[in-house]
MDTraj code that builds the backbone (N, CA, C; nanometers):
import mdtraj as md
import numpy as np

residues = "UNK UNK UNK UNK UNK UNK UNK UNK UNK UNK UNK UNK UNK UNK UNK UNK UNK UNK UNK UNK UNK UNK UNK UNK UNK UNK UNK UNK UNK UNK UNK UNK UNK UNK UNK UNK UNK UNK UNK UNK UNK UNK UNK UNK UNK UNK UNK UNK UNK UNK UNK UNK UNK UNK UNK UNK UNK UNK UNK UNK UNK UNK UNK UNK UNK UNK UNK UNK UNK UNK UNK UNK UNK UNK UNK UNK UNK UNK UNK UNK UNK UNK UNK UNK UNK UNK UNK UNK UNK UNK UNK UNK UNK UNK UNK UNK UNK UNK UNK UNK UNK UNK UNK UNK UNK UNK UNK UNK UNK UNK UNK UNK UNK UNK UNK UNK UNK UNK UNK UNK UNK UNK UNK UNK UNK UNK UNK UNK UNK UNK UNK UNK UNK UNK UNK UNK UNK UNK UNK UNK UNK UNK UNK UNK UNK UNK UNK UNK UNK UNK UNK UNK UNK UNK UNK UNK UNK UNK UNK UNK UNK UNK UNK UNK UNK UNK UNK UNK UNK UNK UNK UNK UNK UNK UNK UNK UNK UNK UNK UNK UNK UNK UNK UNK UNK UNK UNK UNK UNK UNK UNK UNK UNK UNK UNK UNK UNK UNK UNK UNK UNK UNK UNK UNK UNK UNK".split()
xyz = np.array([
    [0.0834, -0.1191, 0.0000],
    [0.0000, 0.0000, 0.0000],
    [0.0875, 0.1249, 0.0000],
    [0.0437, 0.2238, -0.0775],
    [0.1151, 0.3504, -0.0827],
    [0.0363, 0.4573, -0.0067],
    [0.0822, 0.5796, -0.0121],
    [0.0148, 0.6902, 0.0553],
    [-0.0116, 0.8022, -0.0450],
    [-0.1213, 0.8748, -0.0245],
    [-0.1482, 0.9896, -0.1116],
    [-0.0456, 1.0995, -0.0905],
    [0.0356, 1.0862, 0.0124],
    [0.1416, 1.1833, 0.0380],
    [0.2670, 1.1518, -0.0437],
    [0.2690, 1.0328, -0.1087],
    [0.3831, 0.9929, -0.1901],
    [0.3723, 1.0509, -0.3315],
    [0.4860, 1.0665, -0.3977],
    [0.4862, 1.1164, -0.5361],
    [0.4122, 1.0230, -0.6317],
    [0.4008, 0.8959, -0.5951],
    [0.3335, 0.7988, -0.6815],
    [0.1847, 0.8301, -0.6978],
    [0.1301, 0.9116, -0.6095],
    [-0.0112, 0.9496, -0.6190],
    [-0.0344, 1.0525, -0.7296],
    [0.0723, 1.1151, -0.7764],
    [0.0590, 1.2236, -0.8743],
    [-0.0097, 1.1807, -1.0035],
    [-0.0030, 1.0529, -1.0382],
    [-0.0689, 1.0038, -1.1594],
    [-0.2207, 1.0039, -1.1453],
    [-0.2674, 1.0034, -1.0221],
    [-0.4105, 0.9892, -0.9958],
    [-0.4766, 1.1180, -0.9448],
    [-0.4003, 1.2031, -0.8809],
    [-0.4597, 1.3235, -0.8238],
    [-0.3581, 1.4056, -0.7471],
    [-0.4088, 1.4914, -0.6613],
    [-0.3211, 1.5762, -0.5812],
    [-0.3888, 1.6113, -0.4496],
    [-0.3086, 1.6530, -0.3529],
    [-0.3587, 1.6973, -0.2233],
    [-0.4186, 1.8375, -0.2361],
    [-0.5346, 1.8596, -0.1745],
    [-0.5972, 1.9917, -0.1682],
    [-0.5765, 2.0452, -0.0266],
    [-0.5111, 2.1575, -0.0142],
    [-0.4800, 2.2129, 0.1174],
    [-0.5953, 2.3001, 0.1665],
    [-0.6825, 2.2420, 0.2501],
    [-0.7956, 2.3129, 0.3087],
    [-0.8117, 2.2694, 0.4537],
    [-0.8740, 2.3538, 0.5336],
    [-0.9007, 2.3221, 0.6742],
    [-1.0245, 2.2333, 0.6810],
    [-1.0080, 2.1119, 0.7302],
    [-1.1187, 2.0163, 0.7341],
    [-1.1704, 1.9903, 0.8755],
    [-1.1296, 2.0721, 0.9716],
    [-1.1631, 2.0477, 1.1126],
    [-1.3138, 2.0426, 1.1355],
    [-1.3858, 2.1435, 1.0886],
    [-1.5308, 2.1485, 1.1089],
    [-1.6006, 2.0370, 1.0320],
    [-1.5499, 2.0048, 0.9157],
    [-1.6056, 1.8939, 0.8377],
    [-1.5961, 1.7640, 0.9159],
    [-1.4806, 1.7357, 0.9760],
    [-1.4622, 1.6121, 1.0528],
    [-1.5609, 1.6066, 1.1691],
    [-1.5803, 1.7180, 1.2385],
    [-1.6758, 1.7223, 1.3503],
    [-1.8177, 1.6956, 1.3019],
    [-1.8529, 1.7521, 1.1867],
    [-1.9865, 1.7307, 1.1312],
    [-2.0081, 1.5848, 1.0951],
    [-1.9095, 1.5229, 1.0336],
    [-1.9211, 1.3826, 0.9956],
    [-1.9240, 1.2905, 1.1174],
    [-1.8530, 1.3293, 1.2233],
    [-1.8501, 1.2479, 1.3454],
    [-1.9869, 1.2429, 1.4115],
    [-2.0705, 1.3435, 1.3858],
    [-2.2039, 1.3485, 1.4454],
    [-2.3077, 1.2651, 1.3725],
    [-2.2725, 1.2056, 1.2615],
    [-2.3687, 1.1260, 1.1847],
    [-2.3798, 0.9842, 1.2408],
    [-2.4943, 0.9221, 1.2171],
    [-2.5179, 0.7865, 1.2662],
    [-2.4155, 0.6898, 1.2072],
    [-2.3787, 0.5930, 1.2860],
    [-2.2834, 0.4917, 1.2409],
    [-2.3487, 0.4014, 1.1365],
    [-2.2694, 0.3571, 1.0412],
    [-2.3135, 0.2604, 0.9417],
    [-2.2646, 0.1232, 0.9890],
    [-2.3577, 0.0366, 1.0234],
    [-2.3199, -0.0920, 1.0822],
    [-2.2843, -0.1974, 0.9780],
    [-2.3394, -0.1830, 0.8566],
    [-2.3132, -0.2839, 0.7547],
    [-2.3252, -0.2208, 0.6175],
    [-2.2366, -0.2599, 0.5252],
    [-2.2445, -0.2096, 0.3895],
    [-2.1969, -0.0662, 0.3764],
    [-2.2324, -0.0056, 0.2633],
    [-2.1870, 0.1289, 0.2304],
    [-2.3072, 0.2168, 0.1957],
    [-2.3048, 0.3401, 0.2473],
    [-2.4099, 0.4381, 0.2190],
    [-2.3490, 0.5557, 0.1449],
    [-2.4155, 0.5994, 0.0373],
    [-2.3705, 0.7168, -0.0372],
    [-2.4825, 0.8188, -0.0462],
    [-2.4542, 0.9414, -0.0055],
    [-2.5475, 1.0538, -0.0183],
    [-2.4795, 1.1594, -0.1045],
    [-2.5357, 1.1865, -0.2220],
    [-2.4708, 1.2794, -0.3150],
    [-2.4706, 1.4220, -0.2624],
    [-2.5757, 1.4598, -0.1908],
    [-2.5889, 1.5971, -0.1415],
    [-2.6390, 1.5928, 0.0020],
    [-2.5651, 1.6534, 0.0930],
    [-2.5990, 1.6528, 0.2356],
    [-2.6125, 1.7966, 0.2849],
    [-2.7273, 1.8309, 0.3410],
    [-2.7543, 1.9697, 0.3804],
    [-2.6553, 2.0220, 0.4831],
    [-2.6209, 1.9381, 0.5813],
    [-2.5285, 1.9830, 0.6864],
    [-2.3913, 2.0162, 0.6288],
    [-2.3448, 1.9365, 0.5340],
    [-2.2147, 1.9619, 0.4729],
    [-2.2196, 2.0845, 0.3819],
    [-2.3303, 2.1027, 0.3134],
    [-2.3407, 2.2153, 0.2204],
    [-2.3648, 2.3481, 0.2907],
    [-2.3881, 2.3443, 0.4223],
    [-2.3991, 2.4675, 0.5008],
    [-2.2643, 2.5111, 0.5564],
    [-2.1637, 2.4245, 0.5459],
    [-2.0310, 2.4591, 0.5969],
    [-1.9639, 2.5625, 0.5071],
    [-1.8846, 2.6548, 0.5637],
    [-1.8069, 2.7476, 0.4800],
    [-1.7177, 2.6753, 0.3795],
    [-1.6801, 2.5525, 0.4124],
    [-1.5949, 2.4733, 0.3235],
    [-1.6621, 2.4500, 0.1879],
    [-1.7951, 2.4409, 0.1870],
    [-1.8685, 2.4188, 0.0622],
    [-1.8401, 2.5301, -0.0380],
    [-1.8534, 2.6549, 0.0055],
    [-1.8301, 2.7688, -0.0842],
    [-1.6840, 2.7792, -0.1246],
    [-1.5958, 2.7467, -0.0326],
    [-1.4526, 2.7530, -0.0639],
    [-1.4185, 2.6551, -0.1754],
    [-1.4689, 2.5330, -0.1642],
    [-1.4416, 2.4331, -0.2673],
    [-1.5091, 2.4719, -0.3984],
    [-1.6311, 2.5213, -0.3897],
    [-1.7029, 2.5623, -0.5107],
    [-1.6270, 2.6708, -0.5867],
    [-1.5812, 2.7722, -0.5150],
    [-1.5185, 2.8878, -0.5793],
    [-1.3725, 2.8651, -0.6156],
    [-1.2984, 2.7939, -0.5297],
    [-1.1542, 2.7851, -0.5490],
    [-1.1090, 2.6552, -0.6157],
    [-1.1864, 2.5479, -0.6012],
    [-1.1467, 2.4198, -0.6591],
    [-1.2216, 2.3929, -0.7894],
    [-1.3521, 2.4247, -0.7914],
    [-1.4339, 2.3999, -0.9104],
    [-1.4591, 2.5264, -0.9925],
    [-1.3950, 2.6372, -0.9556],
    [-1.4039, 2.7585, -1.0360],
    [-1.5440, 2.8143, -1.0505],
    [-1.6274, 2.7973, -0.9458],
    [-1.7602, 2.8558, -0.9464],
    [-1.8703, 2.7658, -0.9994],
    [-1.8383, 2.6446, -1.0432],
    [-1.9407, 2.5524, -1.0911],
    [-2.0400, 2.5177, -0.9803],
    [-2.1629, 2.4848, -1.0185],
    [-2.2577, 2.4308, -0.9217],
    [-2.2100, 2.2929, -0.8784],
    [-2.2020, 2.2705, -0.7490],
    [-2.1491, 2.1440, -0.6980],
    [-2.2441, 2.0830, -0.5960],
    [-2.2165, 1.9584, -0.5622],
    [-2.2866, 1.8883, -0.4553],
    [-2.1817, 1.8361, -0.3569],
    [-2.2135, 1.8443, -0.2283],
    [-2.1226, 1.8013, -0.1221],
    [-2.1955, 1.6938, -0.0420],
    [-2.1552, 1.5707, -0.0610],
    [-2.2162, 1.4598, 0.0097],
    [-2.1115, 1.3746, 0.0779],
    [-2.1462, 1.2496, 0.1043],
    [-2.0517, 1.1623, 0.1729],
    [-2.0746, 1.0169, 0.1333],
    [-1.9703, 0.9383, 0.1530],
    [-1.9749, 0.7934, 0.1376],
    [-1.9191, 0.7349, 0.2666],
    [-1.9966, 0.6510, 0.3335],
    [-1.9547, 0.5953, 0.4620],
    [-1.9954, 0.4492, 0.4715],
    [-1.9251, 0.3750, 0.5556],
    [-1.9644, 0.2370, 0.5777],
    [-1.8474, 0.1456, 0.6055],
    [-1.8724, 0.0187, 0.5813],
    [-1.7723, -0.0854, 0.6063],
    [-1.7514, -0.1620, 0.4768],
    [-1.6299, -0.1608, 0.4272],
    [-1.6016, -0.2181, 0.2972],
    [-1.4560, -0.2607, 0.2913],
    [-1.4305, -0.3734, 0.2261],
    [-1.2911, -0.4156, 0.2083],
    [-1.2639, -0.4687, 0.0682],
    [-1.3589, -0.4451, -0.0273],
    [-1.3407, -0.4945, -0.1633],
    [-1.3632, -0.3846, -0.2665],
    [-1.3036, -0.4042, -0.3830],
    [-1.3158, -0.3085, -0.4923],
    [-1.4578, -0.3072, -0.5494],
    [-1.5070, -0.4208, -0.5941],
    [-1.6429, -0.4417, -0.6476],
    [-1.6695, -0.3758, -0.7828],
    [-1.6177, -0.2580, -0.8059],
    [-1.6403, -0.1871, -0.9324],
    [-1.5420, -0.0721, -0.9426],
    [-1.5324, -0.0154, -1.0627],
    [-1.4608, 0.1112, -1.0804],
    [-1.5526, 0.2048, -1.1581],
    [-1.5406, 0.3330, -1.1291],
    [-1.6186, 0.4348, -1.1990],
    [-1.5272, 0.5515, -1.2350],
    [-1.5746, 0.6329, -1.3277],
    [-1.5047, 0.7573, -1.3591],
    [-1.6066, 0.8596, -1.4036],
    [-1.5646, 0.9869, -1.4017],
    [-1.6515, 1.0993, -1.4368],
    [-1.5823, 1.1835, -1.5436],
    [-1.6529, 1.2800, -1.5982],
    [-1.5924, 1.3755, -1.6906],
    [-1.5426, 1.4978, -1.6134],
    [-1.5154, 1.4779, -1.4873],
    [-1.4724, 1.5875, -1.4001],
    [-1.3910, 1.5291, -1.2862],
    [-1.3161, 1.6142, -1.2195],
    [-1.2476, 1.5721, -1.0981],
    [-1.3486, 1.5457, -0.9873],
    [-1.3061, 1.4659, -0.8901],
    [-1.3830, 1.4412, -0.7683],
    [-1.2960, 1.4776, -0.6495],
    [-1.3529, 1.5460, -0.5509],
    [-1.2806, 1.5775, -0.4281],
    [-1.3255, 1.4810, -0.3194],
    [-1.2309, 1.4098, -0.2611],
    [-1.2581, 1.3208, -0.1483],
    [-1.1896, 1.3765, -0.0241],
    [-1.2640, 1.3792, 0.0865],
    [-1.2107, 1.4319, 0.2125],
    [-1.2245, 1.3244, 0.3193],
    [-1.1143, 1.2847, 0.3780],
    [-1.1139, 1.1750, 0.4749],
    [-1.1552, 1.2245, 0.6134],
    [-1.2765, 1.1867, 0.6557],
    [-1.3210, 1.2183, 0.7924],
    [-1.2666, 1.1165, 0.8911],
    [-1.2231, 1.0015, 0.8398],
    [-1.1486, 0.9011, 0.9157],
    [-1.0318, 0.8591, 0.8270],
    [-0.9367, 0.7884, 0.8831],
    [-0.8389, 0.7216, 0.7974],
    [-0.9151, 0.6324, 0.7001],
    [-0.8691, 0.6242, 0.5768],
    [-0.9334, 0.5353, 0.4805],
    [-0.8349, 0.4986, 0.3697],
    [-0.8779, 0.4074, 0.2841],
    [-0.7958, 0.3602, 0.1734],
    [-0.8729, 0.3776, 0.0435],
    [-0.8072, 0.4327, -0.0572],
    [-0.8647, 0.4437, -0.1907],
    [-0.7990, 0.3408, -0.2815],
    [-0.8814, 0.2714, -0.3600],
    [-0.8315, 0.1762, -0.4588],
    [-0.8467, 0.2420, -0.5959],
    [-0.7348, 0.2698, -0.6622],
    [-0.7355, 0.3563, -0.7795],
    [-0.6726, 0.2910, -0.9021],
    [-0.7233, 0.3314, -1.0184],
    [-0.6679, 0.2861, -1.1455],
    [-0.6713, 0.3995, -1.2466],
    [-0.6361, 0.3688, -1.3712],
    [-0.6287, 0.4694, -1.4767],
    [-0.7264, 0.4354, -1.5887],
    [-0.8027, 0.5338, -1.6295],
    [-0.8962, 0.5136, -1.7394],
    [-0.8233, 0.4673, -1.8655],
    [-0.6991, 0.5113, -1.8816],
    [-0.6204, 0.4753, -1.9998],
    [-0.5975, 0.3251, -2.0118],
    [-0.6141, 0.2501, -1.9026],
    [-0.5913, 0.1060, -1.9044],
    [-0.7189, 0.0262, -1.9342],
    [-0.8310, 0.0945, -1.9560],
    [-0.9534, 0.0249, -1.9968],
    [-0.9384, -0.0204, -2.1420],
    [-0.9759, -0.1436, -2.1692],
    [-0.9795, -0.1940, -2.3068],
    [-1.1187, -0.1645, -2.3621],
    [-1.1301, -0.0564, -2.4393],
    [-1.2613, -0.0141, -2.4877],
    [-1.3126, -0.0994, -2.6034],
    [-1.2313, -0.1937, -2.6516],
    [-1.2816, -0.2845, -2.7554],
    [-1.3882, -0.3779, -2.6985],
    [-1.3774, -0.4049, -2.5674],
    [-1.4777, -0.4883, -2.5013],
    [-1.5155, -0.4357, -2.3630],
    [-1.4733, -0.3119, -2.3318],
    [-1.5073, -0.2439, -2.2057],
    [-1.4630, -0.3232, -2.0827],
    [-1.3414, -0.3760, -2.0870],
    [-1.2898, -0.4509, -1.9733],
    [-1.1701, -0.3793, -1.9097],
    [-1.1448, -0.4144, -1.7848],
    [-1.0322, -0.3571, -1.7103],
    [-0.9760, -0.4654, -1.6190],
    [-0.8429, -0.4792, -1.6168],
    [-0.7778, -0.5811, -1.5350],
    [-0.7517, -0.5267, -1.3943],
    [-0.8043, -0.5958, -1.2943],
    [-0.7911, -0.5485, -1.1566],
    [-0.6473, -0.5526, -1.1069],
    [-0.5601, -0.6232, -1.1764],
    [-0.4189, -0.6264, -1.1364],
    [-0.3549, -0.4882, -1.1474],
    [-0.4189, -0.3965, -1.2190],
    [-0.3656, -0.2607, -1.2348],
    [-0.4038, -0.1668, -1.1202],
    [-0.4927, -0.2116, -1.0319],
    [-0.5380, -0.1266, -0.9211],
    [-0.4256, -0.1057, -0.8195],
    [-0.4131, 0.0172, -0.7707],
    [-0.3182, 0.0494, -0.6645],
    [-0.3935, 0.1019, -0.5426],
    [-0.3439, 0.0698, -0.4249],
    [-0.4066, 0.1113, -0.2998],
    [-0.3294, 0.2286, -0.2399],
    [-0.4052, 0.3295, -0.1944],
    [-0.3450, 0.4486, -0.1348],
    [-0.4119, 0.4803, -0.0012],
    [-0.3297, 0.4956, 0.1002],
    [-0.3779, 0.5334, 0.2332],
    [-0.4012, 0.6848, 0.2385],
    [-0.5168, 0.7239, 0.2940],
    [-0.5510, 0.8656, 0.3080],
    [-0.5688, 0.8961, 0.4562],
    [-0.4792, 0.9738, 0.5182],
    [-0.4923, 1.0038, 0.6606],
    [-0.6146, 1.0917, 0.6890],
    [-0.6723, 1.0740, 0.8049],
    [-0.7863, 1.1554, 0.8473],
    [-0.7551, 1.3048, 0.8306],
    [-0.8509, 1.3787, 0.7758],
    [-0.8358, 1.5221, 0.7579],
    [-0.7757, 1.5632, 0.6249],
    [-0.7330, 1.4652, 0.5447],
    [-0.6700, 1.4941, 0.4156],
    [-0.7756, 1.5051, 0.3061],
    [-0.7648, 1.6081, 0.2240],
    [-0.8519, 1.6254, 0.1081],
    [-0.7709, 1.6020, -0.0180],
    [-0.8263, 1.5243, -0.1102],
    [-0.7560, 1.4947, -0.2343],
    [-0.8468, 1.5211, -0.3546],
    [-0.7862, 1.5651, -0.4628],
    [-0.8551, 1.5726, -0.5905],
    [-0.8207, 1.4480, -0.6704],
    [-0.9221, 1.3749, -0.7137],
    [-0.9030, 1.2628, -0.8049],
    [-0.9330, 1.3130, -0.9451],
    [-0.8373, 1.3010, -1.0342],
    [-0.8549, 1.3515, -1.1704],
    [-0.9654, 1.2746, -1.2435],
    [-1.0182, 1.3357, -1.3482],
    [-1.1282, 1.2752, -1.4235],
    [-1.0907, 1.1391, -1.4811],
    [-0.9645, 1.1157, -1.5085],
    [-0.9199, 0.9888, -1.5667],
    [-0.8884, 0.8826, -1.4612],
    [-0.9127, 0.9137, -1.3346],
    [-0.8818, 0.8195, -1.2269],
    [-1.0011, 0.7299, -1.1977],
    [-0.9795, 0.6002, -1.2087],
    [-1.0822, 0.5021, -1.1736],
    [-1.0857, 0.4862, -1.0224],
    [-1.2058, 0.4809, -0.9678],
    [-1.2218, 0.4705, -0.8230],
    [-1.3597, 0.4124, -0.7933],
    [-1.3874, 0.3888, -0.6685],
    [-1.5215, 0.3492, -0.6250],
    [-1.5273, 0.3751, -0.4745],
    [-1.6039, 0.2988, -0.4012],
    [-1.6159, 0.3244, -0.2574],
    [-1.4816, 0.3049, -0.1871],
    [-1.4464, 0.3947, -0.0949],
    [-1.3254, 0.3737, -0.0146],
    [-1.3394, 0.2478, 0.0710],
    [-1.2337, 0.2113, 0.1383],
    [-1.2400, 0.0973, 0.2297],
    [-1.1541, 0.1263, 0.3525],
    [-1.1639, 0.0360, 0.4470],
    [-1.0852, 0.0474, 0.5696],
    [-1.0619, -0.0926, 0.6232],
    [-0.9444, -0.1165, 0.6738],
    [-0.9100, -0.2495, 0.7213],
    [-0.9685, -0.2775, 0.8590],
    [-0.9682, -0.4044, 0.8975],
    [-1.0118, -0.4507, 1.0294],
    [-1.1611, -0.4275, 1.0544],
    [-1.2393, -0.4109, 0.9478],
    [-1.3832, -0.3974, 0.9630],
    [-1.4299, -0.2658, 1.0219],
    [-1.3403, -0.1687, 1.0316],
    [-1.3785, -0.0395, 1.0880],
    [-1.4544, 0.0450, 0.9859],
    [-1.5386, 0.1336, 1.0353],
    [-1.6169, 0.2203, 0.9469],
    [-1.5296, 0.3326, 0.8912],
    [-1.5422, 0.3568, 0.7614],
    [-1.4773, 0.4731, 0.7011],
    [-1.5818, 0.5819, 0.6805],
    [-1.5380, 0.7062, 0.6791],
    [-1.6255, 0.8194, 0.6495],
    [-1.5513, 0.9147, 0.5571],
    [-1.6123, 0.9446, 0.4432],
    [-1.5446, 1.0220, 0.3396],
    [-1.6400, 1.1238, 0.2788],
    [-1.6002, 1.2500, 0.2766],
    [-1.6759, 1.3519, 0.2051],
    [-1.6491, 1.3418, 0.0560],
    [-1.7527, 1.3680, -0.0241],
    [-1.7404, 1.3575, -0.1695],
    [-1.8005, 1.4822, -0.2338],
    [-1.7186, 1.5538, -0.3132],
    [-1.7646, 1.6754, -0.3806],
    [-1.7512, 1.6566, -0.5311],
    [-1.8628, 1.6818, -0.6019],
    [-1.8690, 1.6626, -0.7466],
    [-1.9574, 1.7700, -0.8089],
    [-1.9503, 1.7900, -0.9406],
    [-2.0447, 1.8804, -1.0055],
    [-2.1888, 1.8372, -0.9764],
    [-2.2750, 1.9332, -0.9552],
    [-2.4131, 1.9051, -0.9173],
    [-2.4815, 1.8162, -1.0209],
    [-2.5508, 1.7146, -0.9729],
    [-2.6210, 1.6210, -1.0592],
    [-2.5484, 1.4905, -1.0810],
    [-2.4184, 1.4890, -1.0523],
    [-2.3411, 1.3664, -1.0706],
    [-2.3997, 1.2529, -0.9863],
    [-2.4075, 1.1360, -1.0452],
    [-2.4593, 1.0141, -0.9826],
    [-2.6114, 1.0101, -0.9718],
    [-2.6794, 1.1113, -1.0237],
    [-2.8242, 1.1085, -1.0275],
    [-2.8706, 1.0249, -1.1480],
    [-2.9966, 0.9798, -1.1500],
    [-3.0453, 0.9014, -1.2647],
    [-3.0302, 0.9784, -1.3955],
    [-3.0011, 0.9070, -1.5014],
    [-2.9829, 0.9704, -1.6318],
    [-3.1117, 1.0389, -1.6771],
    [-3.1028, 1.1643, -1.7215],
    [-3.2226, 1.2328, -1.7721],
    [-3.2722, 1.1719, -1.9029],
    [-3.1808, 1.1101, -1.9769],
    [-3.2156, 1.0456, -2.1030],
    [-3.1143, 0.9356, -2.1305],
    [-3.1615, 0.8169, -2.1633],
    [-3.0713, 0.7053, -2.1913],
    [-3.0048, 0.7224, -2.3273],
    [-2.8843, 0.6685, -2.3451],
    [-2.8166, 0.6782, -2.4751],
    [-2.9019, 0.6169, -2.5868],
    [-2.8838, 0.6694, -2.7056],
    [-2.9599, 0.6182, -2.8195],
    [-2.9181, 0.4766, -2.8573],
    [-2.7958, 0.4385, -2.8185],
    [-2.7488, 0.3021, -2.8407],
    [-2.6597, 0.2616, -2.7242],
    [-2.6365, 0.1316, -2.7123],
    [-2.5490, 0.0808, -2.6066],
    [-2.4155, 0.0339, -2.6629],
    [-2.3743, 0.0933, -2.7729],
    [-2.2461, 0.0599, -2.8335],
    [-2.1316, 0.1273, -2.7586],
    [-2.0161, 0.0634, -2.7578],
    [-1.8954, 0.1240, -2.7031],
    [-1.9090, 0.1692, -2.5585],
    [-1.8555, 0.2865, -2.5312],
    [-1.8545, 0.3394, -2.3946],
    [-1.9943, 0.3650, -2.3410],
    [-2.0926, 0.3831, -2.4293],
    [-2.2303, 0.4045, -2.3848],
    [-2.2787, 0.2922, -2.2934],
    [-2.2247, 0.1716, -2.3141],
    [-2.2659, 0.0578, -2.2301],
    [-2.2251, 0.0779, -2.0858],
    [-2.1270, 0.1630, -2.0619],
    [-2.0779, 0.1869, -1.9254],
    [-2.1499, 0.3022, -1.8557],
    [-2.2276, 0.3798, -1.9301],
    [-2.2943, 0.4970, -1.8727],
    [-2.4047, 0.4509, -1.7788],
    [-2.3825, 0.4695, -1.6493],
    [-2.4683, 0.4120, -1.5456],
    [-2.5588, 0.5157, -1.4799],
    [-2.5108, 0.6382, -1.4721],
    [-2.5864, 0.7477, -1.4106],
    [-2.5309, 0.8779, -1.4667],
    [-2.5871, 0.9892, -1.4233],
    [-2.5417, 1.1187, -1.4747],
    [-2.3939, 1.1397, -1.4398],
    [-2.3127, 1.1652, -1.5421],
    [-2.1688, 1.1880, -1.5234],
    [-2.1007, 1.0717, -1.4524],
    [-2.1438, 0.9487, -1.4827],
    [-2.0898, 0.8311, -1.4137],
    [-2.0820, 0.7129, -1.5103],
    [-1.9609, 0.6684, -1.5393],
    [-1.9361, 0.5494, -1.6200],
    [-1.8825, 0.4420, -1.5260],
    [-1.9328, 0.3192, -1.5379],
    [-1.9101, 0.2162, -1.4357],
    [-1.8772, 0.0813, -1.4989],
    [-1.7774, 0.0136, -1.4397],
    [-1.7445, -0.1244, -1.4762],
    [-1.7461, -0.2068, -1.3477],
    [-1.8282, -0.3111, -1.3429],
    [-1.8423, -0.3896, -1.2218],
    [-1.7664, -0.5212, -1.2251],
    [-1.7478, -0.5779, -1.1066],
    [-1.6916, -0.7117, -1.0921],
    [-1.8067, -0.8100, -1.0771],
    [-1.7868, -0.9341, -1.1218],
    [-1.8933, -1.0344, -1.1164],
    [-1.9451, -1.0544, -0.9741],
    [-1.8588, -1.0370, -0.8728],
    [-1.9004, -1.0561, -0.7339],
    [-1.9907, -0.9449, -0.6823],
    [-1.9937, -0.8332, -0.7541],
    [-2.0687, -0.7158, -0.7059],
    [-2.2185, -0.7273, -0.7281],
    [-2.2609, -0.8104, -0.8251],
    [-2.4027, -0.8217, -0.8635],
    [-2.4610, -0.6905, -0.9143],
    [-2.3737, -0.6008, -0.9571],
    [-2.4201, -0.4692, -1.0022],
    [-2.4962, -0.4790, -1.1346],
    [-2.4814, -0.5912, -1.2027],
    [-2.5560, -0.6107, -1.3269],
    [-2.7063, -0.6176, -1.3030],
    [-2.7464, -0.6533, -1.1804],
    [-2.8888, -0.6575, -1.1476],
    [-2.9511, -0.5183, -1.1513],
    [-2.8664, -0.4148, -1.1368],
    [-2.9131, -0.2761, -1.1440],
    [-2.8827, -0.2127, -1.2795],
    [-2.8409, -0.2954, -1.3750],
    [-2.8118, -0.2445, -1.5087],
    [-2.6661, -0.2147, -1.5334],
    [-2.5799, -0.2424, -1.4347],
    [-2.4370, -0.2163, -1.4504],
    [-2.3701, -0.3190, -1.5393],
    [-2.2597, -0.2794, -1.6003],
    [-2.1847, -0.3668, -1.6910],
    [-2.0761, -0.4405, -1.6147],
    [-2.0667, -0.5710, -1.6319],
    [-1.9630, -0.6512, -1.5685],
    [-1.8446, -0.6634, -1.6633],
    [-1.7312, -0.6055, -1.6243],
    [-1.6166, -0.6055, -1.7133],
    [-1.4823, -0.6057, -1.6414],
    [-1.4830, -0.6191, -1.5079],
    [-1.3555, -0.6275, -1.4354],
    [-1.3012, -0.7697, -1.4460],
    [-1.1746, -0.7795, -1.4891],
    [-1.1101, -0.9094, -1.5075],
    [-1.0070, -0.9309, -1.3975],
    [-1.0180, -1.0442, -1.3282],
    [-0.9225, -1.0745, -1.2219],
    [-0.9901, -1.0780, -1.0874],
    [-0.9094, -1.0874, -0.9821],
    [-0.9622, -1.0953, -0.8470],
    [-1.0288, -0.9647, -0.8060],
    [-1.1284, -0.9760, -0.7210],
    [-1.1953, -0.8583, -0.6653],
    [-1.1032, -0.8013, -0.5571],
    [-1.0239, -0.7027, -0.5943],
    [-0.9177, -0.6492, -0.5081],
    [-0.9685, -0.6190, -0.3668],
    [-0.8893, -0.6572, -0.2661],
    [-0.9239, -0.6300, -0.1270],
    [-0.8206, -0.5378, -0.0635],
    [-0.8659, -0.4601, 0.0351],
    [-0.7722, -0.3715, 0.1049],
    [-0.7318, -0.4308, 0.2389],
])
top = md.Topology()
chain = top.add_chain()
for i, resn in enumerate(residues, 1):
    res = top.add_residue(resn, chain, resSeq=i)
    for name in ("N", "CA", "C"):
        top.add_atom(name, md.element.get_by_symbol(name[0]), res)
traj = md.Trajectory(xyz[None], top)
């Protein structure tokens, strides 16, 4: 496992230097997730923090954004996703990100080899920008402990598609939600929700 503080993280993103103290306190006040993973794209308490406007104006250049969170207990990759925009992740607890590169997707059959995934430790309080070409999914944490992660994206990301593609050829087959392209692992059962199964290899664990 590597660290987002290492130079090796530069291929996937960069550290965002912001004060996350109030954010951590806000996340600590939320109910514990006892099993599985919960994702909320937009959270009112987080969007009332001064940090919301700072990220909107200084990181996203004034774009409309959503500030939500992903929390729970997870130790497997299960899928990879990417967006047409950067994603900001803020560690309210220590957590691990499992990351890959969009450039390694074989678009002839929409597959990706899990052997290319790298694990990066994110210390509590650290904010990172994941570039648009960085494959990622739910964070994880070892020893069955709950992770808590803030997630900032352009507004509407991960919402249901307003209109389905006219065809399911090529990359369109991966379009799972608004601004969200997804490749699942067979163990994830994400195909039951319309997701494409295309991860080749072991379901990476942290």
